N, C-alpha and C positions, 0 to 999 in steps of 0.2 A: 240206783243211779238217778240223779236229779234230772227232771225233764223240764225244759222251758219252752214256751210258745213265743214265736217272734213274728210279728207282722212285718212283711217286707214287700216293697213295690218296685216294679221295673218301669223305668221311664226311658224315653229316647225317641228318636225319629222313626217314622214308618219304614219298615223294610230292613232295619239293622239286625234283626234276629232275636228280638226279646222272647217271642214265643218259642223259638227253637232252643234257646238257652234253657227255658223252664222245662220244655219237654225232655231235653237231654238230662237235666238234673234230676227230675222227678221220675221219669220213665226209662231213662237210658236208651232213648230212641231218637231217630232223626228222620225228617221228611224233607225232601227237596223243595216242596211247595206246600206252605201252610196258608190258608186264607187269612186276610187281615183281621185282627182282633176288633170286635165291635164293643166299644165301651171299655170293658176289662174282663179278664177271665181269672179264675181262681184255682190254684192247686196247692197241695201241701206235701211236705217231705221232711222226714226226721233223719238227722245225722248225729253221730257221736263224736265228741271232742274230749278226749281224756275221760274225766269222771262225769261229764255232763252230756246230756242229749238236748239237741235243739230241734223243735218242730217248727220249720219255717212255713208260715201261711203266706203264700206268694200271690200277689195281685199283679197280673201282667196287663198293663194298660195299653190302650190303643195309641198308635203313633200319629194317626192322621190328625191334622190341624183342627178339624171340626169337633174332635173329642177332647181337645186340650183342656177345655174348661172343666172337664170331669175329673181331671187328675187329682185335685186337692181332696176329693172324697176318698181317694185311695191312699195317699201318702199321709193324711191326717192321722195321727196316732201310731204311725209306723215307727218301728225301732231302727229300720234300715231301708235304704233305697239304693238300687243299682241303676246307674244311668249308662245306657248302652249306646255305642256308636260303631260304625262300620269302618274298619281300618282302610277300606278302599274308597271311602267317601269323606273328603275334607269337610263338606257341608254338614254331614251328620255329626262331625266332631265340634264344629262351631256351635251347633244346637246344644251340646253338653253344657256349655257355659250358661246358656239361658236357663236350663234346668237347675244348675247349681245355684244361680241367683234366686230362682223362685223357691227353692228349698230353704236357702239361708233366710229369705224374707218371711216365708209363710209355713215352712215345715216345722216339725217338732224340734225342741231345743237340742236334744242330745242325739239326734238321728245319725246313725253311721251311714256315711256316703261311700259308695264304691263306684268306680269308673271301669267299665269293661269295654275293651276294644275287640269287638267280635269279627269273625271271618278271618282268623289268623291262617286258616288253610289256603287263603287266596293272597298270601303275603307278596307274591310277584306283582300284584296290582295295587300295592299299598300306596295310599295317599297321605297317611298320617304316620309320622315317624314315632316309633316307640318312645324315644327319649323326650319328645315334645309333650306327649300325653302323660308320661310318667312324672315329668317335672311339674306339670300343671296339677296333677293329683297330689304330689308332695306339698305344693304351695298351699293347698286348701285342706290338707290333712285327710285326704280320701284314700281308701284302699284302691289299688290299681292292679289290673292284670289284663293280658290279651287272651282271648278265648277263641275256641272254635266249637260251635255247637255240632258241626258235622263230624269232627274227629273226636270230640269230647275233651279236647285239650283244655286244661285249667278250669273246667266247669266246676267240678267239686271243690277245687282249690279256692275258687272265688267265694263260695259259701263258708268254707272253713275260715278264711281270713276275716270275713264279716263276723262270724260267731266269736272269734277271738277279740274283736274290738268292742263287742257289746258291753256297755256298762251294766252292772248288776241290776240297777233299778229300771232298765228299759225292757227287761224280759219278765213275763208273768210265770209265777209257779204253775206247773201243769195242773195241779189239783185245786186251783182257785175256783170259788163258786161261780164267778161270772163266766169263766172259760167253759166249765162243764155245762152251764145252762145254754150257752151259744152252741156248743157241740150238739146237745140234745135237739135243739131247734132245727139244726141242719139234717140230722140223721133220722129223726122220728118218722117224717113222711115216707122216707125210703123204706124203712123197716115195715111200716104199715102195708105199703104196696106189695112188699115181698110176701107178707103173710096172707094177704087177701087173694093173691093170684097164684 
């Protein structure tokens, strides 16, 4: 089975649930309260789609305004970006358009963009209509889904949809030399510390 590595970053306002989405996708767990991300955090997860496997290297960026300037470090070279908003917050949806503009101006040329309306479990407090967000996503050619990190609804589906949209040239072969070298750099210190103690 062919294995591909895909760099993906999550963008969006603070408190929309980016870290919760990643935690649900990677660990299939949920916490009611997660401390705000500082700068960015990294996790990875492999999924299978037909005859292919995709190893998502996920950069979860901080939503606070003071970290906004760091975002290009994480979406540069990314094959995909997920812009998350909170369906109970119209303000967070307005910010989606800012991120889209930034990615269109400064992001990679063939980046797959997905828009995720999170906190679907709180639909009774909805401020952003599904049709509004869906129409916007269609207009710009983005993947769209509403998710709930709390109940896991549509979390895996979001990443499946992204993997189906990836152009072949945007994903690296799993056995590429550069990828192996990067992986060794990350894992060697951990192996040494395990062996020493």
